[in-house]
Backbone as JSON, one array per atom type, in Angstrom:
{
  "sequence": "XXXXXXXXXXXXXXXXXXXXXXXXXXXXXXXXXXXXXXXXXXXXXXXXXXXXXXXXXXXXXXXXXXXXXXXXXXXXXXXXXXXXXX",
  "N": [[120.91, 112.31, 110.9], [122.17, 113.17, 108.62], [120.79, 115.51, 108.04], [121.63, 117.16, 110.11], [124.35, 117.48, 109.51], [124.14, 118.78, 107.04], [122.88, 121.11, 107.89], [124.89, 122.16, 109.55], [126.88, 122.66, 107.63], [125.67, 124.66, 106.19], [125.61, 126.83, 107.83], [126.24, 130.21, 108.36], [127.0, 133.52, 107.0], [126.94, 136.39, 104.75], [129.02, 138.01, 105.58], [131.01, 136.48, 106.64], [133.55, 136.12, 105.52], [134.9, 138.43, 106.21], [135.17, 138.4, 108.93], [137.19, 137.34, 111.72], [136.59, 134.92, 112.98], [134.3, 132.45, 112.03], [130.79, 131.51, 111.94], [130.74, 128.75, 112.12], [133.1, 128.24, 113.52], [132.39, 129.2, 116.04], [130.33, 127.42, 116.7], [131.78, 125.01, 116.84], [133.43, 125.71, 118.97], [131.59, 125.84, 121.05], [130.86, 123.15, 121.19], [133.31, 122.06, 122.05], [133.49, 123.3, 124.56], [131.35, 122.1, 125.87], [132.29, 119.47, 126.01], [134.49, 119.82, 127.71], [133.19, 120.7, 130.06], [131.67, 118.42, 130.59], [133.74, 116.64, 131.2], [134.72, 117.77, 133.6], [132.46, 117.48, 135.2], [132.31, 114.7, 135.35], [134.57, 114.27, 136.88], [133.86, 115.21, 139.35], [132.28, 114.69, 142.6], [131.89, 111.89, 144.91], [131.37, 112.08, 147.64], [131.26, 111.49, 151.2], [129.54, 110.25, 154.14], [130.55, 111.04, 156.67], [133.39, 113.02, 157.67], [135.43, 111.46, 158.71], [135.45, 109.03, 157.47], [136.95, 107.17, 154.81], [136.81, 107.18, 151.37], [137.11, 105.03, 148.69], [136.19, 105.65, 146.25], [137.25, 107.81, 144.96], [139.31, 106.9, 143.48], [138.35, 105.82, 141.15], [138.01, 104.55, 137.78], [136.68, 106.24, 136.11], [137.1, 108.82, 137.21], [139.88, 109.09, 137.32], [140.92, 108.43, 134.82], [139.08, 108.64, 132.51], [137.75, 111.21, 132.76], [139.92, 113.21, 132.86], [140.96, 112.73, 130.28], [138.82, 113.52, 128.67], [138.71, 116.27, 129.32], [141.24, 117.25, 128.42], [141.02, 116.58, 125.73], [138.85, 118.2, 125.06], [139.98, 120.77, 125.41], [141.97, 120.67, 123.42], [140.33, 120.44, 121.2], [139.09, 122.91, 121.32], [141.24, 124.61, 120.68], [141.67, 123.79, 118.05], [139.19, 124.57, 117.0], [139.36, 127.33, 117.16], [141.59, 127.98, 115.56], [141.06, 126.87, 113.05], [140.27, 127.67, 109.77], [137.45, 128.37, 107.99]],
  "CA": [[122.3, 112.73, 110.99], [122.5, 113.88, 107.39], [120.23, 116.86, 108.16], [122.49, 117.93, 111.01], [125.57, 117.81, 108.76], [123.77, 119.79, 106.05], [122.63, 122.34, 108.62], [126.19, 122.68, 109.97], [127.59, 123.17, 106.46], [125.0, 125.85, 105.67], [125.68, 127.92, 108.81], [127.11, 131.29, 107.93], [126.35, 134.63, 106.32], [127.77, 137.01, 103.72], [130.14, 138.72, 106.18], [131.93, 135.53, 107.25], [134.89, 136.32, 105.0], [135.5, 139.59, 106.85], [135.33, 138.16, 110.36], [138.27, 136.4, 112.02], [135.98, 133.63, 113.28], [132.99, 132.28, 111.4], [129.78, 130.88, 112.79], [131.16, 127.36, 112.33], [134.08, 128.25, 114.6], [131.68, 129.35, 117.31], [129.63, 126.16, 116.97], [132.79, 124.06, 117.29], [133.88, 126.12, 120.29], [130.55, 125.43, 122.0], [131.0, 121.7, 121.35], [134.48, 121.85, 122.88], [133.17, 123.71, 125.92], [130.48, 121.07, 126.44], [133.14, 118.32, 126.33], [135.26, 120.2, 128.9], [132.28, 120.7, 131.2], [131.36, 117.02, 130.87], [134.9, 116.07, 131.87], [134.76, 118.24, 134.98], [131.34, 116.87, 135.91], [132.68, 113.32, 135.64], [135.59, 114.29, 137.92], [133.28, 115.62, 140.62], [131.54, 113.71, 143.39], [132.64, 111.07, 145.85], [131.2, 112.53, 149.02], [130.98, 110.48, 152.21], [128.63, 110.73, 155.19], [131.32, 111.75, 157.7], [134.76, 113.29, 157.22], [136.36, 110.46, 159.21], [135.46, 107.88, 156.55], [137.71, 107.32, 153.58], [136.1, 106.56, 150.26], [137.97, 104.66, 147.57], [135.55, 106.06, 145.0], [138.05, 108.83, 144.28], [140.26, 106.21, 142.61], [137.63, 105.1, 140.09], [138.52, 104.72, 136.42], [136.0, 107.41, 135.54], [137.69, 110.06, 137.71], [141.33, 109.18, 137.11], [141.3, 108.24, 133.42], [138.13, 109.14, 131.53], [137.49, 112.65, 132.9], [141.04, 114.02, 132.35], [141.06, 112.59, 128.82], [137.79, 114.38, 128.08], [139.09, 117.68, 129.5], [142.35, 117.56, 127.51], [140.46, 116.52, 124.37], [138.04, 119.4, 124.88], [140.87, 121.92, 125.2], [142.58, 120.51, 122.09], [139.29, 120.74, 120.22], [138.93, 124.37, 121.36], [142.34, 125.19, 119.91], [141.36, 123.5, 116.64], [138.03, 125.38, 116.59], [139.78, 128.73, 117.01], [142.57, 128.13, 114.49], [140.57, 126.37, 111.76], [139.66, 128.7, 108.93], [136.46, 127.77, 107.06]],
  "C": [[122.68, 113.57, 109.77], [121.98, 115.32, 107.44], [121.09, 117.74, 109.05], [123.76, 118.37, 110.29], [125.27, 118.89, 107.73], [123.52, 121.14, 106.73], [123.94, 122.99, 109.06], [126.93, 123.29, 108.79], [126.95, 124.44, 105.91], [125.05, 127.03, 106.63], [126.66, 128.97, 108.3], [126.31, 132.43, 107.31], [127.35, 135.29, 105.38], [128.99, 137.72, 104.29], [131.16, 137.78, 106.81], [133.36, 135.7, 106.76], [135.64, 137.48, 105.65], [135.83, 139.36, 108.32], [136.47, 137.17, 110.62], [137.75, 135.0, 112.35], [134.61, 133.57, 112.64], [132.03, 131.64, 112.39], [130.13, 129.42, 113.07], [132.18, 127.27, 113.46], [133.39, 128.34, 115.96], [130.92, 128.08, 117.68], [130.62, 125.11, 117.48], [133.32, 124.41, 118.67], [132.87, 125.75, 121.37], [130.62, 123.93, 122.25], [132.19, 121.38, 122.25], [134.23, 122.22, 124.33], [132.28, 122.68, 126.61], [131.31, 119.84, 126.83], [133.97, 118.62, 127.59], [134.39, 120.15, 130.15], [131.91, 119.27, 131.59], [132.52, 116.34, 131.59], [134.99, 116.5, 133.33], [133.62, 117.66, 135.8], [131.67, 115.42, 136.28], [133.76, 113.23, 136.72], [135.01, 114.56, 139.29], [132.63, 114.45, 141.35], [132.42, 112.98, 144.38], [132.52, 111.53, 147.28], [130.9, 111.35, 149.93], [130.13, 111.1, 153.31], [129.38, 111.53, 156.25], [132.74, 111.97, 157.2], [135.78, 112.25, 157.68], [136.46, 109.24, 158.3], [136.32, 108.2, 155.34], [137.0, 106.54, 152.48], [137.08, 106.28, 149.13], [137.34, 105.01, 146.22], [136.37, 107.11, 144.26], [139.07, 108.19, 143.33], [139.57, 105.45, 141.48], [138.22, 105.45, 138.72], [137.92, 105.97, 135.78], [136.68, 108.7, 135.95], [139.17, 110.19, 137.37], [141.71, 109.11, 135.63], [140.36, 108.96, 132.46], [137.96, 110.67, 131.58], [138.68, 113.5, 132.44], [141.22, 113.91, 130.84], [140.04, 113.48, 128.13], [138.16, 115.86, 128.19], [140.2, 118.07, 128.53], [141.86, 117.54, 126.06], [139.62, 117.76, 124.08], [138.89, 120.64, 124.64], [141.57, 121.85, 123.84], [141.57, 120.85, 121.0], [139.01, 122.24, 120.18], [140.01, 125.06, 120.54], [142.1, 124.98, 118.42], [140.23, 124.41, 116.16], [138.41, 126.84, 116.38], [140.68, 128.9, 115.79], [142.07, 127.71, 113.11], [139.87, 127.49, 111.01], [138.73, 128.02, 107.93], [136.27, 128.66, 105.87]]
}
């Protein structure tokens, strides 16, 4: 874990001061996008064999609570990643 943190802190180049977003911002934006995608994947599913059947799987805790929290958290993290100046 320590190596990952050191690698993250060393990301960058000499032109980072001139650019509006640094390499760290882009890395954080990718992390936020992965969280958003994970939230949408957790929301998906719940198919049934025939359209006449009703499946109560759509009311699972994972789809109603966990997935929307992940999506909103991902979007908030994206805003942070764009606005944070390193």
